[in-house]
C-alpha positions in Angstrom: 11.5 -43.4 2.7 10.2 -43.2 -0.9 9.6 -39.6 -2.1 6.1 -38.6 -3.6 5.8 -37.1 -7.0 5.2 -33.9 -5.5 8.1 -34.0 -3.2 10.4 -35.1 -6.1 9.1 -32.0 -8.2 9.5 -29.6 -5.3 13.1 -31.0 -4.8 13.9 -30.5 -8.5 12.4 -27.1 -8.3 14.6 -25.9 -5.3 17.9 -27.5 -7.1 17.0 -25.4 -10.3 16.8 -22.4 -8.7 19.7 -23.0 -6.4 21.7 -23.4 -9.7 19.9 -20.4 -11.4 20.8 -18.1 -8.6 24.4 -19.1 -8.5 24.8 -18.7 -12.3 23.0 -15.1 -12.0 25.2 -14.1 -8.9 28.6 -14.9 -10.7 27.6 -14.1 -14.3 27.8 -10.3 -13.7 29.7 -9.2 -10.6 30.9 -5.6 -10.4 33.4 -5.3 -7.6 33.0 -2.7 -4.7 36.3 -1.4 -3.4 34.8 0.2 -0.4 33.6 -3.0 0.9 35.2 -5.9 -1.0 31.5 -6.9 -2.0 30.1 -7.0 -5.7 27.0 -6.1 -7.5 25.2 -8.8 -9.0 21.9 -10.0 -10.5 21.1 -12.9 -8.2 18.1 -10.8 -6.7 16.3 -11.2 -9.9 16.1 -15.0 -9.6 15.4 -15.1 -6.0 12.5 -12.8 -6.6 11.3 -14.9 -9.7 11.2 -17.8 -7.2 9.3 -15.8 -4.7 6.6 -14.8 -7.1 6.0 -18.1 -8.8 6.8 -20.6 -6.0 6.7 -18.8 -2.6 8.8 -18.3 0.3 10.5 -21.7 0.9 11.9 -22.1 -2.6 13.0 -18.5 -2.5 14.7 -18.7 0.8 16.6 -22.0 0.2 17.5 -21.0 -3.2 18.9 -17.7 -2.4 20.7 -18.7 0.8 22.5 -21.6 -0.7 22.9 -20.4 -4.4 24.3 -16.9 -3.5 26.6 -18.2 -0.7 28.0 -20.8 -2.9 28.8 -18.1 -5.3 30.6 -15.9 -2.6 32.7 -19.2 -1.8 33.5 -20.1 -5.4 34.5 -16.5 -6.6 36.8 -15.4 -3.8 34.2 -13.5 -1.7 34.2 -16.1 1.0 34.2 -13.8 3.9 30.7 -13.0 2.8 29.5 -16.4 2.6 28.2 -16.7 6.1 26.2 -13.5 6.0 24.9 -14.2 2.6 23.5 -17.6 3.5 21.4 -15.8 6.4 20.5 -12.5 4.5 19.5 -14.1 1.2 17.7 -16.7 3.0 15.8 -14.2 4.9 15.1 -12.0 1.9 13.7 -14.8 -0.3 11.4 -16.0 2.6 10.1 -12.5 3.2 9.7 -11.8 -0.5 7.5 -14.9 -0.9 5.5 -14.6 2.5 4.7 -10.8 1.4 3.7 -11.6 -1.9 1.5 -14.6 -1.1 0.0 -13.3 2.2 -1.3 -10.0 0.7 -1.7 -10.7 -3.2 -5.5 -11.0 -3.1 -5.9 -8.0 -0.8 -3.9 -5.9 -3.3 -6.1 -6.8 -6.5 -8.4 -3.7 -6.3 -5.3 -1.2 -6.3 -6.0 1.0 -9.2 -4.1 1.1 -12.5 -2.8 4.5 -11.8 -1.0 3.2 -8.6 0.7 0.6 -10.7 1.8 3.0 -13.4 3.2 5.3 -10.6 5.2 2.5 -9.2 6.3 1.6 -12.6 7.5 5.3 -13.1 9.3 5.2 -9.6 11.2 2.3 -10.5 12.2 3.4 -13.9 13.4 6.8 -12.4 15.5 4.7 -9.5 17.0 2.6 -12.4 18.1 5.6 -14.4 19.6 7.1 -11.4 21.7 3.9 -10.5 22.4 3.6 -14.4 24.1 7.0 -14.3 25.9 7.3 -11.2 27.0 3.4 -10.8 26.8 1.5 -13.8 27.9 3.5 -16.8 31.5 4.0 -17.8 34.5 1.5 -17.7 34.3 -1.6 -15.4 35.2 -5.0 -15.1 32.2 -7.4 -15.2 32.2 -10.9 -14.2 34.3 -13.1 -11.4 38.0 -12.5 -11.2 38.3 -16.3 -9.9 36.3 -19.5 -9.8 37.2 -22.3 -7.5 40.7 -20.4 -6.9 41.3 -20.5 -10.4 42.1 -16.8 -11.6 40.4 -15.6 -14.8 40.2 -12.5 -16.8 37.0 -10.6 -15.9 35.3 -8.8 -19.1 36.2 -5.2 -19.3 33.3 -3.1 -20.8 33.0 0.6 -21.4 29.3 1.0 -21.7 28.1 4.6 -22.5 25.5 6.1 -20.0 23.0 6.4 -23.0 23.0 2.6 -23.6 22.3 2.0 -19.9 19.5 4.7 -20.2 18.0 2.6 -23.1 18.3 -0.5 -21.3 16.6 0.8 -18.2 13.7 2.6 -20.0 13.0 -0.9 -21.6 13.0 -2.7 -18.4 10.9 0.0 -16.6 8.5 0.0 -19.7 7.9 -3.8 -19.3 7.5 -3.4 -15.6 4.9 -0.5 -16.0 3.0 -2.6 -18.9 2.3 -5.7 -16.5 1.4 -3.3 -13.7 -1.0 -1.1 -15.7 -2.6 -4.2 -17.3 -3.0 -5.8 -13.9 -1.1 -8.8 -15.0 0.4 -8.6 -11.6 -0.8 -6.6 -8.6 0.9 -3.4 -7.7 1.9 -4.9 -4.3 4.2 -7.4 -5.9 7.1 -4.9 -6.6 6.6 -3.1 -3.4 6.9 -6.3 -1.5 10.2 -7.1 -3.4 11.4 -3.9 -2.4 10.7 -4.4 1.3 12.3 -7.6 1.0 15.4 -6.1 -0.5 15.7 -3.5 2.3 16.5 -6.4 4.6 19.3 -7.3 2.3 20.5 -3.8 2.2 20.4 -3.2 6.0 21.8 -7.0 6.6 24.8 -6.3 4.4 25.4 -2.9 6.0 25.5 -4.4 9.4 27.8 -7.4 8.4 30.3 -4.8 6.5 30.3 -2.4 9.3 30.8 -4.8 12.4 32.5 -7.8 10.6 34.0 -7.9 7.1 35.5 -4.5 6.7 37.2 -4.4 10.2 38.5 -7.9 9.4 39.7 -6.8 6.0 41.4 -3.6 7.2 38.7 -1.3 5.7 37.0 1.6 7.5 33.7 0.3 9.0 32.0 3.5 7.9 32.9 2.6 4.5 30.0 0.3 4.5 27.7 3.2 3.9 29.1 3.3 0.2 27.4 -0.1 -0.5 23.9 1.0 0.5 23.1 2.6 -2.7 24.7 -0.3 -4.9 22.5 -2.9 -2.9 19.3 -0.7 -3.0 20.0 -0.5 -7.1 20.5 -4.2 -7.0 17.2 -4.8 -5.5 15.5 -2.6 -7.7 16.8 -3.7 -10.8 16.3 -7.5 -9.5 12.5 -6.7 -9.0 12.3 -4.7 -12.3 13.5 -7.9 -14.3 11.8 -10.6 -12.0 8.2 -9.2 -12.1 7.8 -8.9 -16.1 9.9 -12.0 -16.5 7.7 -14.2 -13.8 4.6 -12.7 -15.5 5.6 -14.1 -18.8 6.6 -17.5 -17.4 3.2 -17.9 -16.0 1.6 -17.0 -19.1 3.7 -19.3 -20.8 2.4 -22.2 -18.7 5.4 -22.2 -16.2 5.0 -21.7 -12.2 2.0 -20.9 -10.4 0.7 -17.9 -8.3 -1.1 -19.1 -5.1 -3.6 -16.9 -3.6 -3.5 -18.3 0.1 
């Protein structure tokens, strides 16, 4: 069967986002000892795919790209859960955004400003309590090859500056109504599926299998919430810039 031009474009788009999710997921990995999991930036790419291309691209890219990252960087125990959790997360994000986008266009700019402030506040909290200070960033192995992770000691004020810039960009596109205020809310709703999914998997499966206390899965809930928040905070302004640059498209149906 011969593929049409549209089919070929869709396949290329999906493969491109699978690779992008994989790269974003392994580029920054902050190990979480309580569960054996890790913080990463893969959500940002999944959410960009959801905003620009809808549920199918985001779901397939998220499920395959993130699970391949688990398998190739020593977190294989999470791969089956990741494939399902990130697939659902991507689909839910894309479906919510495209389903309610037009209905949310009349939301006042002040609501967008408040959402931007809320995101910025959450980012500052996560920066202070979870990201600042000495930590190893990046995978410790790729395809069974041991590598040396980068050791960074980023002061809290640097993190605050970074998140203020990210928050300001998000607030700008919301106040200017370059996106609807619904989009970051939809992404957080999808992110909550990811948070709950990993908690259940860590509590009932991965922590018992690795000799950790099941209740320790609670410790990764705020980390995963932060992962969703920073992913959305990066994705919304970047997706807006990509659309204005002529890449991607936002459907209204």
